[in-house]
N, C-alpha and C positions, 0 to 999 in steps of 0.2 A: 621402503628406505631410502632415504636421499643419500644420508653419508653410506661410506663406503668404506668395508674392508682391504679392498682392491687396492686404496688413496696410498696405502700408508706405501709407501712405491722402497724409505729407506731404512736403514734402523734409525738414527732420529727420528722419524715421522710416529715410528711402535711407538719408544719414548714416552717421548708428547706428551701422545692421544692416549695411548693403550697406561703407563707404568709399566712397560715388559718388552722385547722382544720375541718376535713370528717365535724365534723357535720356546720362547718359555708358552710362548701362546697354547701353542699345539701341544703341550706337555697339559698343559692344564684344561683345554676344549675337552679330553678324551675323558680328564677327572668328572669335570662339570658336566658332563651328557650323561654316565652311570649318577652319578649325581641325580639328577634332571631324576632318573626313573626311579630312581625313586624316593626322593620325597613327594613325586604324585602319582608314586605307582601304575604309569607310562610314560610312551614313549611323545617328544612333542608333535610328531608327526597324531596319534594317534588324540593328540587333543587341539590337534585343527580341527584336527576333521568329525571333530562331532561340533566344533563350530558354527553356530548355524547359519551367520553370514560371510564366511569364507571369508573378512577382512584385515587376516593377518600381518600388519607392518612383517611383526619380528616370524619365518619362517624354517629357521635353521640354528641350531646348536652353536652355532660361530655368530650370526647373527647377536642371536642373546650379549653368547658373550663381551663377546665386542661390544654392541654396546653397553650392560652395566656395568663394564670397565669405564665406556667413556663417559657415564655418566656422572662416574664415580672420582674422576679424577678430571672431569671441563668444572665440577661443581654448578652449574645454569640449574637457575629455575628451570621445572616442568613445561609453560609456556616456552619458555628461549628451546629444550634440551626437543623438543616437540620443534617448534619452528627448527629447528637444524637439522632432525631423523625425515623433518618430510613426517610428522606425524598431533592428534593433538594433544595436549597437553595430557590430559589422565590418559590417554593412553602410552604416554611417558613412566608417567609413574605405576604406572598394573606394572608393568614391564618391567619395572628398574626396583620391583619392589620382589616380582617374578625374579628374575636373573638375583638379586641380595638375596633371596634367602638361597636359590641352588648350587650358588657360590658360598655360600658358605656351611654348608654342609658340604662341601668336593674338600675347602680347606679343612672339616672340623675334619670328615672319616684320612684325612691324611698328614693329620697332627702341627698342621700349619696357623691352627686359628686361636690367637694370641688368649691367651686367660686372659677373666674377665673380674676372678674372686680369687680369694688367699685367703686361709686358714686361722695365717698365724701372718705374723710383724715382718718371722725371720720367710719367713718360704714367699713373701714380697722379695 
């Protein structure tokens, strides 16, 4: 992936590109790893090893979370997101979908997922 977390050298860059600072990213990353295994039933490494082509652009939980948060924060089209990160637009879409699925699970488990439905106006 052309875009790297190593490029985030200040708190301002962390917040501008991901919407949170380095400390909160680390906390979320731990939850993200556990949720990945819950969602897919195996680790990222196991899933990568079963890839016959072995040409994955994203190889770690940190890269997947970074990519997911960056893609949500930036609002780029998949083709532009692919261009910025050095992958095809279709791969960018696929990685974003996987990342969102895992992120949603991490937020749900911790009770931070926003409520989407309410039983009454009063509950709203």
